[in-house]
C-alpha positions in Angstrom: 75.1 218.3 109.5 77.1 215.7 111.4 77.2 212.2 109.8 75.1 209.7 111.7 78.0 207.3 111.6 81.6 207.0 110.8 83.8 204.2 109.8 86.6 205.7 111.7 84.8 204.9 115.0 84.9 201.5 116.5 82.6 199.4 114.2 80.5 196.4 115.2 78.4 194.2 112.9 75.3 195.9 114.2 76.8 199.2 113.1 77.7 197.8 109.8 74.0 196.7 109.3 73.0 200.3 110.0 75.5 201.5 107.5 74.3 199.1 104.8 70.6 200.1 105.4 71.4 203.8 105.6 73.1 204.0 102.2 76.4 202.1 101.9 74.7 199.9 99.3 74.2 202.9 97.0 78.0 203.7 96.7 79.5 203.7 93.3 82.5 201.5 92.8 81.3 198.4 94.7 83.7 195.7 93.4 84.0 192.1 94.4 87.3 190.5 95.4 87.6 188.9 91.9 87.1 192.2 90.1 83.4 192.2 89.3 81.4 195.5 89.6 78.1 195.4 91.3 75.2 197.8 91.7 72.8 197.2 94.6 69.3 198.1 93.4 67.7 197.1 96.7 69.7 196.3 99.9 67.2 193.8 101.3 65.0 194.0 104.3 66.6 193.6 107.7 66.0 190.1 109.1 64.5 189.7 112.5 65.6 186.2 113.4 68.3 183.6 112.6 69.8 183.6 109.1 71.2 186.2 106.8 71.3 189.8 107.9 69.2 191.2 104.9 66.6 189.3 102.9 65.6 189.5 99.2 68.2 192.0 98.0 68.5 192.8 94.3 71.9 193.2 92.6 72.8 194.1 89.1 76.0 193.0 87.4 77.9 195.2 84.9 76.4 193.1 82.1 72.9 193.9 83.3 72.1 190.5 84.8 69.9 190.7 87.9 70.6 188.6 91.0 68.1 188.3 93.8 68.9 186.8 97.2 70.2 187.5 100.7 73.1 189.6 102.1 75.3 188.6 105.0 77.6 191.1 106.8 80.8 190.5 108.8 83.7 192.7 109.9 86.2 190.4 108.2 85.8 187.7 105.5 86.7 184.9 108.0 83.6 185.7 109.9 81.7 183.4 107.5 83.5 180.3 108.7 83.9 181.5 112.3 80.1 181.8 112.5 79.5 178.4 110.9 77.6 179.6 107.9 79.3 177.2 105.4 77.2 174.3 106.6 74.0 176.1 107.5 71.2 175.7 104.9 69.7 179.0 105.9 72.6 180.8 104.2 72.3 179.0 100.9 70.4 181.9 99.4 73.1 184.5 100.2 74.2 186.2 97.0 76.5 188.9 98.6 79.0 188.8 101.5 79.7 192.4 102.7 82.8 192.9 104.9 84.4 195.9 106.4 88.0 194.9 105.9 89.2 193.1 102.7 90.7 189.7 102.9 94.5 189.6 103.5 95.1 186.0 102.7 95.2 184.2 99.3 91.9 182.4 99.8 88.4 183.6 100.6 86.9 181.8 103.5 83.7 181.0 101.6 83.1 177.6 100.0 84.8 177.6 96.7 81.7 176.0 95.0 79.4 178.7 96.4 81.2 181.5 94.5 79.4 184.2 96.6 80.7 187.7 95.7 82.4 189.5 98.6 82.8 193.3 98.7 84.7 195.3 101.3 83.4 198.7 102.4 86.6 200.1 104.0 88.1 201.4 100.7 84.9 203.5 100.2 85.0 205.3 103.6 85.3 208.8 102.2 82.5 208.4 99.7 80.2 206.9 102.3 80.7 209.8 104.7 80.1 212.4 101.9 76.9 210.6 101.1 75.8 210.8 104.7 76.0 214.6 104.7 73.8 215.1 101.6 70.4 216.5 102.2 67.5 214.1 101.9 65.7 213.9 98.6 62.3 215.6 98.1 59.3 213.4 99.0 56.6 213.0 96.5 53.1 214.3 97.3 51.2 212.0 99.6 48.2 212.0 97.2 50.3 210.8 94.3 51.8 208.0 96.5 48.4 207.0 97.7 47.0 206.7 94.2 50.1 204.7 93.2 49.7 202.3 96.1 45.9 201.9 95.4 46.7 200.8 91.8 49.4 198.5 93.0 47.1 197.0 95.6 44.4 196.3 93.0 47.0 194.7 90.7 48.0 192.3 93.5 44.3 191.6 94.2 43.6 190.7 90.6 46.8 188.6 90.3 45.7 186.6 93.3 42.2 186.3 91.8 43.5 185.1 88.5 45.7 182.5 90.3 42.5 181.2 92.0 40.7 181.2 88.7 43.3 178.9 87.1 43.0 176.5 90.0 39.2 176.5 90.1 39.1 175.2 86.5 40.7 172.0 87.6 40.2 171.5 91.3 37.3 171.3 93.8 36.4 174.9 94.8 36.0 174.2 98.5 39.3 172.4 98.7 41.0 175.5 97.0 39.4 177.8 99.6 40.3 175.5 102.5 44.0 175.3 101.3 44.1 179.1 100.9 42.9 179.7 104.5 45.3 177.1 105.9 48.2 178.8 104.0 47.4 182.2 105.7 47.3 180.5 109.1 50.8 179.3 108.4 52.7 182.5 109.3 56.0 182.7 111.2 57.7 180.1 109.1 54.9 177.5 109.4 53.3 178.1 106.0 54.9 174.9 104.5 53.6 172.5 107.2 50.2 174.1 107.2 49.8 173.7 103.4 51.3 170.2 103.6 48.6 169.3 106.2 45.9 170.8 104.0 46.9 168.7 101.1 47.3 165.5 103.1 44.2 166.0 105.2 41.8 167.4 102.6 38.4 168.7 103.5 36.6 165.8 101.7 38.5 163.3 103.9 37.6 165.2 107.1 33.9 165.2 106.0 34.0 161.4 105.7 35.7 161.0 109.1 33.1 163.1 110.8 30.0 161.7 109.1 27.4 160.7 111.6 29.0 162.6 114.5 26.5 164.7 116.5 26.8 168.5 116.2 27.7 168.6 119.9 30.7 166.3 119.4 31.8 167.4 116.0 34.2 170.2 117.1 36.1 167.9 119.4 36.5 165.3 116.6 37.8 168.0 114.2 40.3 169.3 116.8 41.5 165.8 117.5 41.9 164.9 113.8 43.9 168.1 113.1 46.2 167.8 116.1 46.7 164.1 115.5 47.5 164.5 111.8 49.8 167.4 112.6 51.9 165.3 115.0 50.9 167.8 117.8 48.7 165.6 119.9 51.0 166.4 122.9 49.3 169.8 123.0 45.8 168.4 122.8 45.2 167.7 126.5 44.1 164.2 127.8 40.6 164.1 126.4 41.5 165.3 122.9 44.6 163.0 122.8 42.5 160.1 123.8 39.9 161.0 121.1 42.7 161.3 118.5 43.9 157.8 119.5 40.3 156.4 119.2 40.0 158.0 115.8 43.4 156.5 114.8 44.5 160.0 113.7 47.9 159.1 112.4 50.4 161.9 111.9 50.8 162.9 108.3 53.1 165.8 109.1 56.2 165.4 111.3 55.7 167.3 114.5 59.2 168.6 114.2 58.2 170.6 111.1 56.4 173.1 113.3 59.5 175.1 114.1 59.2 178.0 111.7 59.6 181.3 113.4 59.3 182.6 117.0 55.7 183.4 117.9 53.8 184.3 121.1 52.3 181.3 122.9 48.8 182.5 122.0 49.9 182.1 118.3 51.3 178.6 118.6 50.5 176.5 115.5 48.4 174.0 117.5 46.2 176.9 118.6 45.8 178.0 115.0 44.8 174.5 114.0 42.1 174.5 116.7 41.0 177.8 115.2 40.6 176.1 111.8 38.6 173.3 113.3 36.3 175.9 114.9 35.9 177.7 111.6 35.0 174.5 109.8 32.6 173.5 112.5 30.8 176.9 112.4 30.1 176.5 108.6 29.8 172.7 108.6 26.1 172.4 107.8 26.1 174.7 104.7 29.7 174.0 103.9 32.8 176.3 104.0 32.3 177.7 100.6 28.6 178.6 101.0 29.1 179.8 104.6 31.8 182.3 103.6 29.9 183.2 100.4 27.0 184.2 102.7 29.3 186.5 104.7 30.6 188.2 101.5 27.0 188.7 100.3 26.2 190.8 103.3 28.5 193.4 101.9 30.0 194.3 105.3 33.6 194.3 106.3 32.6 194.0 110.0 30.5 190.9 109.3 33.2 189.3 107.2 35.8 189.7 109.9 33.5 188.5 112.7 32.6 185.4 110.6 36.3 184.5 110.3 37.2 185.0 114.0 37.2 182.0 116.3 37.2 182.6 120.1 39.2 180.4 122.5 37.3 178.6 125.3 39.3 179.9 128.2 42.0 182.2 126.7 42.9 184.4 123.8 41.1 184.0 120.4 42.2 181.1 118.3 41.8 183.3 115.2 41.8 186.9 116.2 40.8 190.0 114.4 44.2 190.6 112.8 44.5 187.1 111.4 40.9 187.1 110.3 41.6 190.3 108.4 44.6 188.7 106.7 42.4 185.7 105.7 39.7 188.0 104.3 42.0 190.2 102.2 44.5 187.5 101.0 42.1 184.6 100.4 38.3 185.1 100.8 37.9 188.2 98.7 40.2 187.3 95.8 38.8 183.7 95.9 35.1 184.9 95.5 36.2 187.5 92.9 37.4 184.7 90.8 34.5 182.4 91.7 32.0 185.1 90.6 33.9 185.5 87.3 33.9 181.8 86.7 30.3 181.3 87.5 29.0 184.2 85.5 28.1 186.2 88.6 29.5 189.7 87.9 27.7 191.1 90.9 29.8 188.9 93.2 33.0 190.0 91.6 32.0 193.6 91.9 31.0 193.2 95.5 34.3 191.5 96.5 36.4 194.2 94.9 34.3 196.9 96.6 34.9 195.3 100.0 38.6 195.1 99.2 38.6 198.8 98.5 36.8 199.6 101.7 38.9 197.3 103.9 40.8 199.2 106.7 44.5 198.7 107.3 45.7 195.3 108.4 48.5 194.4 110.8 51.9 195.8 109.7 54.6 193.3 108.8 58.2 193.3 107.8 57.4 193.9 104.1 55.0 196.8 104.5 57.3 198.5 107.0 60.3 198.1 104.7 58.5 199.4 101.6 57.1 202.4 103.5 60.6 203.3 104.4 61.9 202.8 100.8 59.4 204.8 98.8 59.2 206.7 101.3 55.6 206.9 102.4 54.6 210.1 104.3 53.4 209.4 107.8 50.4 211.5 107.1 49.2 209.2 104.3 46.1 207.2 105.5 46.7 203.5 105.2 44.2 200.8 104.0 44.5 197.1 103.3 44.6 198.0 99.6 47.6 200.3 100.0 49.3 197.7 102.2 48.8 195.1 99.5 50.2 197.6 97.1 53.4 197.8 99.2 53.7 194.0 99.2 53.0 193.9 95.4 55.9 196.4 94.8 58.2 194.5 97.1 57.6 191.1 95.6 58.0 192.6 92.1 61.6 193.6 92.7 63.7 192.0 90.1 61.1 189.5 88.7 58.0 191.4 87.9 55.9 189.3 90.2 53.4 190.6 92.7 
């Protein structure tokens, strides 16, 4: 079988990334420029945006110490400085610099204080090409992998539930639920500003600000308060911006913080905030906690998803089916599992776990795609939300036992 690549061809950094992902990281004899031997237990997942080439790699030193962080690839060591990484905070988590050609000068181009290990692949060319010609390993039976992922998914569910249980013993339950939902809305790099806004614009404060407002006007007030506090009133339109001014909705989050990752216009953070306003308005009279509890009590995945979706007035949904599913699986079900345990309602805990087991597959993401490749998961294996959560649990447990 012809190797899928060869170092003896003209190599680009993109080709190096394919080499690293395809098996270069498994080569014996990886040694840093200062003579340290390294084993790469996990090469990291390929990054899709600005920053290091591979995220969350796991390394092991000869003494057994584990190191978790990112990996950056260049053809030559000086690529680090030529690309301006030395002053870029996105590269502070890099724990391994992989180059094709070893350094020829006396000094590495990395910052001396960073002490980032650098390994060169060129001396290992022959071993790499021999490895490329080996037949693939036997794949485990799909049923065994499915059972394994089911167990890992439930371990993640219970871990999340126990985390909520600890918080519920000292915090207001509805605020914990509200913060959890805001955190899930903060995808694409926006999780931190979403959570910051939830802490600085708590649900109890929103309730005071909207007290006395008629039901027909309440949604507009909530939307204006969210966008004003988020520093995003420029996206509000004239009427909502004027209402935000009238309500003296001062920004508690810098509008420049909403620059996480690239998203489609329909998924812009200001639209997600409008979605949260719509969800709160829908459950305002009975309260967010009781409103979502009623959805869980119906024992239907379809009703739960529908109750979390928020339609847009003129365009795409503000909270669509995919994001509603993420909110249900990652927040609502583990929250009410812990709520049932704390309140002595075993039936609620049993019902939420049953719904979790029944939940169909969610949207794929970088972590689930990467773990499906690493295990590897047969394409014939049916996927569910529980099994996807198992993939995430395994990924997050690399090197630290966390799920």
